[in-house]
C-alpha positions in Angstrom: -19.0 27.7 -20.1 -20.2 31.3 -20.1 -19.8 31.3 -16.4 -16.2 30.1 -16.6 -15.4 32.7 -19.2 -16.5 35.5 -16.8 -14.3 34.2 -14.0 -11.2 36.4 -13.5 -8.9 33.4 -13.4 -5.2 34.5 -13.4 -3.7 34.5 -16.9 -0.7 32.4 -15.9 -2.8 29.3 -16.5 -2.7 30.1 -20.2 1.1 30.0 -20.2 1.7 27.0 -17.8 0.8 23.5 -18.8 -1.4 22.7 -15.8 -1.7 19.1 -16.9 2.1 18.7 -16.5 1.9 20.5 -13.2 -0.7 18.0 -12.0 1.5 15.1 -13.1 4.5 16.7 -11.3 2.5 17.0 -8.0 1.3 13.5 -8.3 4.8 12.3 -8.8 6.0 14.1 -5.7 3.1 12.5 -3.8 4.2 9.1 -5.0 7.8 9.6 -3.8 6.6 10.8 -0.4 4.4 7.7 0.2 6.8 5.8 2.4 7.9 8.9 4.4 5.9 9.5 7.5 5.8 13.3 7.2 2.4 13.9 8.8 0.4 16.0 11.2 -2.3 14.9 13.7 -5.7 16.4 12.8 -8.1 14.3 14.8 -8.0 12.0 17.8 -11.2 10.2 18.8 -12.5 8.5 21.9 -9.8 6.7 23.8 -9.8 4.2 26.7 -8.1 4.1 30.1 -4.6 3.0 29.1 -1.5 5.1 29.5 -0.4 5.3 25.9 -1.4 7.1 22.6 -3.2 4.8 20.3 -2.9 6.0 16.7 -5.6 3.7 15.4 -8.0 6.1 17.0 -6.3 9.1 15.4 -6.3 10.6 11.9 -3.1 12.1 10.4 -2.8 14.2 7.3 0.2 13.1 5.3 2.5 15.3 3.1 2.0 12.7 0.3 -1.8 13.2 0.1 -1.5 17.0 0.1 0.4 16.6 -3.1 -2.2 14.2 -4.4 -5.0 16.7 -3.7 -2.9 19.4 -5.4 -2.6 17.1 -8.4 -6.3 16.5 -8.6 -7.0 20.3 -8.2 -4.6 21.2 -11.0 -6.0 18.4 -13.2 -9.5 19.8 -12.7 -8.3 23.3 -13.6 -6.6 22.0 -16.7 -9.7 20.4 -17.9 -11.9 23.4 -17.1 -9.8 26.3 -18.2 -7.3 24.9 -20.7 -10.0 22.8 -22.3 -7.7 19.7 -22.2 -9.5 16.7 -23.7 -8.1 13.4 -22.6 -9.2 11.8 -25.9 -7.0 14.1 -27.8 -4.0 12.6 -26.0 -5.1 9.1 -25.2 -7.5 8.3 -28.0 -10.5 6.2 -27.1 -8.7 4.5 -24.1 -9.6 7.0 -21.5 -12.0 4.9 -19.5 -11.1 1.5 -18.0 -13.0 -1.6 -19.0 -16.6 -1.3 -17.7 -16.5 -4.9 -16.6 -13.8 -4.1 -14.0 -15.4 -1.0 -12.4 -18.6 -2.4 -10.8 -16.9 -4.1 -7.9 -15.1 -0.9 -7.1 -18.4 1.1 -7.1 -19.9 -1.5 -4.9 -17.0 -1.3 -2.5 -17.2 2.5 -2.3 -21.0 2.4 -1.8 -20.7 -0.2 1.0 -17.9 1.7 2.7 -19.9 4.9 2.6 -22.9 3.1 4.0 -20.9 1.9 7.0 -19.9 5.4 8.1 -23.1 6.4 10.0 -23.0 3.2 12.0 -19.5 3.7 13.3 -18.8 4.4 16.9 -16.9 7.5 15.8 -18.6 8.6 12.6 -16.2 11.6 12.1 -13.2 9.2 12.2 -14.9 6.8 9.8 -15.8 9.7 7.5 -12.2 10.9 7.4 -11.1 7.4 6.5 -13.7 7.1 3.8 -12.5 10.4 2.3 -9.0 8.9 2.1 -10.4 5.8 0.5 -12.2 7.9 -2.1 -9.0 9.9 -2.7 -7.0 6.7 -3.3 -9.7 5.3 -5.6 -9.6 8.5 -7.6 -5.8 8.2 -7.9 -6.1 4.6 -9.0 -8.7 5.6 -11.7 -6.4 8.3 -13.1 -3.6 5.7 -13.2 -5.8 3.2 -14.9 -7.1 5.7 -17.4 -3.6 6.8 -18.3 -3.8 10.4 -17.0 -0.9 9.6 -14.8 1.6 7.4 -16.7 2.3 4.2 -14.8 5.8 3.9 -16.1 6.7 7.3 -14.7 5.0 6.4 -11.4 6.9 3.1 -11.3 10.2 4.9 -11.7 9.4 7.3 -8.9 8.1 4.4 -6.7 11.3 2.4 -7.4 13.5 5.4 -6.4 11.5 5.9 -3.2 11.8 2.2 -2.2 15.4 2.1 -3.2 16.0 4.7 -0.5 13.8 2.9 1.9 15.4 -0.5 1.5 18.9 1.1 1.6 17.9 2.6 4.9 16.5 -0.7 6.1 19.7 -2.5 5.3 21.7 0.2 7.1 19.5 -0.1 10.2 20.1 -3.9 10.3 23.9 -3.4 10.4 23.7 -0.4 12.7 21.5 -2.3 15.2 19.0 0.6 15.3 17.8 3.9 13.8 20.0 6.2 11.9 18.5 9.6 12.9 16.1 10.3 10.0 13.3 11.2 12.4 12.0 14.2 10.4 11.1 11.7 7.6 9.3 9.4 10.0 12.0 7.0 11.2 11.2 5.7 14.6 13.5 6.1 17.7 14.7 2.5 18.3 17.6 0.3 19.1 17.9 -3.5 19.7 16.8 -2.9 23.3 13.6 -1.0 22.5 10.5 -2.8 23.7 8.2 -4.2 21.0 10.4 -3.1 18.1 10.6 -5.5 15.2 13.6 -7.7 15.8 14.8 -11.3 15.8 17.0 -13.1 18.4 19.8 -15.6 17.5 20.3 -18.8 19.5 23.4 -17.1 21.0 21.2 -14.4 22.5 22.2 -11.7 20.1 19.3 -9.5 19.1 19.1 -8.2 15.6 17.0 -5.4 14.2 14.7 -6.1 11.3 15.0 -3.2 8.8 11.9 -1.0 8.3 13.2 2.3 6.8 10.9 5.1 7.8 7.8 2.9 7.7 6.0 1.9 10.9 7.1 -1.7 11.0 9.4 -4.2 9.3 6.5 -6.2 8.0 5.2 -3.2 6.1 8.6 -2.5 4.6 8.9 -6.1 3.5 5.4 -6.4 2.0 5.6 -3.1 0.1 9.1 -4.0 -1.2 7.8 -7.3 -2.5 4.9 -5.4 -4.2 7.3 -2.9 -5.8 9.5 -5.7 -7.1 6.6 -7.4 -8.8 5.6 -4.0 -10.3 9.1 -3.7 -11.6 8.6 -7.0 -13.4 6.3 -5.1 -15.7 8.7 -2.3 -16.5 9.5 -2.7 -20.2 12.9 -1.0 -20.4 15.2 -3.3 -18.4 18.7 -2.0 -17.9 21.6 -2.2 -15.5 20.2 0.5 -13.2 16.8 -1.2 -13.1 18.5 -4.5 -12.1 20.6 -2.8 -9.5 17.7 -1.0 -7.9 15.7 -4.2 -7.9 18.6 -6.1 -6.2 18.8 -3.5 -3.4 15.0 -3.6 -2.9 15.2 -7.4 -2.8 18.0 -7.2 -0.2 15.9 -4.7 1.9 12.9 -7.1 1.7 15.2 -9.9 3.0 16.4 -7.8 5.9 12.9 -7.1 6.9 12.6 -10.8 7.8 8.9 -10.7 6.9 7.6 -14.2 6.3 4.5 -12.9 4.6 6.6 -10.7 2.3 8.8 -13.7 1.3 5.6 -15.8 0.6 3.9 -13.1 -1.4 7.0 -12.3 -3.5 7.8 -15.9 -4.4 4.1 -16.7 -5.0 4.1 -13.8 -7.5 7.3 -15.1 -9.1 5.7 -18.6 -9.3 2.7 -17.1 -11.2 5.0 -15.4 -13.7 7.1 -18.6 -14.2 4.0 -20.7 -14.8 2.5 -18.5 -17.4 5.5 -16.7 -18.8 8.4 -19.1 -18.3 10.6 -18.1 -21.2 10.3 -14.4 -20.5 10.8 -14.7 -16.7 13.3 -17.5 -16.2 16.5 -15.3 -16.3 15.2 -12.6 -14.0 13.7 -15.2 -11.7 17.1 -17.0 -11.5 18.8 -13.7 -10.7 16.3 -13.1 -7.9 16.7 -16.6 -6.5 20.5 -16.2 -6.7 20.5 -12.9 -4.8 18.2 -14.3 -2.2 20.3 -17.5 -1.9 23.5 -15.5 -1.4 21.9 -13.5 1.4 20.5 -16.7 2.9 24.0 -18.3 2.9 25.5 -15.3 4.6 22.7 -14.4 7.0 21.0 -17.8 7.3 20.9 -17.8 11.2 18.5 -14.9 11.7 16.5 -15.9 8.7 15.8 -19.5 9.9 15.2 -18.3 13.5 12.5 -15.9 12.2 11.2 -18.5 9.8 10.8 -21.2 12.4 9.2 -18.9 15.0 5.6 -19.9 15.6 4.8 -17.3 18.2 2.6 -15.4 15.8 0.4 -18.3 14.6 -1.8 -18.9 17.7 -2.1 -15.1 18.4 -3.3 -14.5 14.8 -5.9 -17.2 15.2 -7.0 -15.7 18.5 -7.2 -12.3 16.8 -9.5 -13.6 14.1 -11.8 -15.2 16.6 -11.9 -11.9 18.5 -12.8 -10.1 15.3 -15.6 -12.6 14.5 -17.0 -12.1 18.0 -16.9 -8.4 17.7 -18.6 -8.6 14.3 -21.4 -10.7 15.8 -22.1 -8.1 18.4 -21.8 -5.2 15.9 -23.3 -6.5 12.5 -22.9 -3.0 11.0 -19.3 -2.7 12.1 -17.6 -0.6 14.8 -16.3 1.8 12.2 -12.8 2.4 10.7 -10.3 2.8 13.4 -12.7 1.6 16.1 -11.5 -2.0 16.4 -8.9 -1.6 19.1 -11.4 0.3 21.3 -14.0 -2.5 20.8 -11.3 -5.1 21.6 -10.4 -3.3 24.9 -14.1 -3.3 25.9 -14.9 -6.8 24.9 -11.7 -8.5 26.1 -10.5 -6.6 29.2 -8.1 -9.4 30.1 -5.8 -8.5 27.1 -2.5 -6.8 27.7 -2.0 -3.3 26.3 0.4 -4.7 23.6 -2.3 -7.1 22.4 -4.7 -4.2 21.7 -3.9 -4.0 18.0 -5.9 -4.6 14.8 -6.5 -8.2 13.8 -3.7 -9.4 11.5 -6.0 -10.2 8.6 -7.3 -7.4 6.3 -10.6 -9.1 5.6 -11.3 -10.0 9.2 -10.6 -6.4 10.1 -13.1 -5.2 7.5 -15.6 -7.7 8.8 -15.4 -6.2 12.3 -15.0 -2.5 11.3 -17.3 -2.2 8.3 -19.6 -5.3 8.3 -19.6 -8.5 6.4 -20.8 -6.7 3.2 -17.6 -4.6 3.2 -15.4 -7.7 3.7 -17.3 -9.4 0.8 -16.9 -6.3 -1.4 -13.1 -6.4 -0.9 -13.0 -10.1 -1.7 -15.0 -9.3 -4.8 -12.5 -6.7 -5.9 -9.6 -9.1 -5.5 -11.5 -11.9 -7.1 -12.7 -9.9 -10.1 -9.2 -8.5 -10.8 -7.6 -12.0 -10.5 -10.2 -13.6 -12.8 -10.1 -10.8 -15.4 -6.3 -10.8 -15.4 -6.2 -14.6 -15.9 -8.9 -14.5 -18.5 -7.1 -11.8 -20.5 -3.7 -13.3 -20.0 -2.4 -10.2 -18.1 -0.1 -12.3 -15.9 1.9 -9.4 -14.4 -1.3 -8.0 -13.0 -2.3 -11.5 -11.8 1.0 -11.9 -10.0 0.4 -8.6 -8.2 -3.1 -9.4 -7.2 -2.1 -12.8 -5.9 0.8 -11.3 -3.9 -1.3 -8.5 -2.4 -4.1 -10.9 -1.5 -1.5 -13.1 0.4 -0.2 -10.0 2.2 -3.7 -9.0 3.1 -4.4 -12.3 4.8 -1.4 -12.0 7.1 -1.5 -8.4 8.3 -3.7 -5.4 8.7 -1.6 -2.6 7.2 -3.5 -2.3 3.9 -6.3 -0.8 6.1 -4.4 0.9 9.0 -1.3 2.3 7.4 -1.3 5.2 5.0 1.7 4.1 2.9 0.4 0.5 2.5 -3.1 1.6 1.6 -1.7 4.0 -1.1 0.4 1.2 -2.6 -2.6 -1.2 -2.6 -4.6 1.3 -4.7 -1.7 1.9 -7.0 -1.6 -1.9 -7.6 -5.3 -1.7 -8.3 -4.8 1.1 -10.8 -2.0 -0.8 -12.5 -4.0 -4.0 -12.7 -7.1 -2.3 -14.1 -4.9 -0.6 -16.7 -3.3 -3.8 -17.8 -6.6 -5.7 -17.9 -8.2 -2.9 -19.9 -5.2 -3.1 -22.4 -4.3 0.5 -22.0 -1.6 2.1 -24.1 -0.1 2.9 -20.6 1.9 5.8 -21.8 0.9 9.4 -21.4 2.3 11.5 -24.2 4.6 14.3 -23.3 4.5 13.3 -19.7 6.4 15.7 -17.4 7.3 12.9 -14.9 
């Protein structure tokens, strides 16, 4: 401490509550999660196809810049303002030690896979982001960043996203918010998320500023289940939830529907009296939308075009894993796919639509097992300690992970996944969950 006293640190830190500044930066980062405000910082080895493949690239996002600022300010607050978390949170500063080992194993296995990657620098950058998200989840779980404040900000962010998604559906294309990450697309754009009616009319699936409608739908379902844990229900909360639910509907994501209603089922089974009214409201809103927009819903629901392709993708991932037992590295799957299966069309060169199969191919079987252990440990501890909101979230995210790859390949989705982990660990550890004098 003698060294820190000798440092000529600016005096403004004595007047400004740096802990609140840290919380503010973290809140801004949470709000920016769905917005694709980013800059390319690295592009690795490519292959001879005439298009840019962002899975081989690494972008720095505006959201994570604010996360890093939050972590920096938090460290300065602890160091120079001598903030002691126990003075604010009592003895509940560390999550339950029974929950943490699977996360440590996951980080260790992920780090061990970096040197074996085809592009170690790209893998290292992804590991740094993984560690960044894990750190954010730990601060949420420990109560440094208040989960209720985070949830309010997250709800506001996805209220805007789903409102934009609904507008995109009715406008039959993008609305011009390109600075915030909205794609350039119309109903005629090749390979954009859409659904076709029997009449031949093509309808856009809402996706906001996210990369795909499936991502918007899955994250909207996750946020809705997070809102089920919000203690102060009011008319604005129900209104925001209704809009997010409508946005999820207009994403026409089957995995999102399945995950959301599976989470609702968990809550009804274990907390029927507490959840029956809100569940009926959710079913009613969904039913009304289904009655009015049933045609595109059932066309999308009955579509089986994705089933055989997903099974083929998993078989490709298993074969790549056999040839690369230590994994091809984060981001390297599409390159390995192009080399191993040259007969595939360019649009087929995408990550396998299964999170765990992708981990198997990119970071080895140990990494896939470590991720399964994290989900399994959280689900078991949540059930054992009767934290059913956390259990519903873990079940929903596990379902989403089995139907798509975005929890590994999309910044926004990966951030939300770790927020869910932080919330689940906090609930399982029976945190007070409220940071006193929070600035958020």
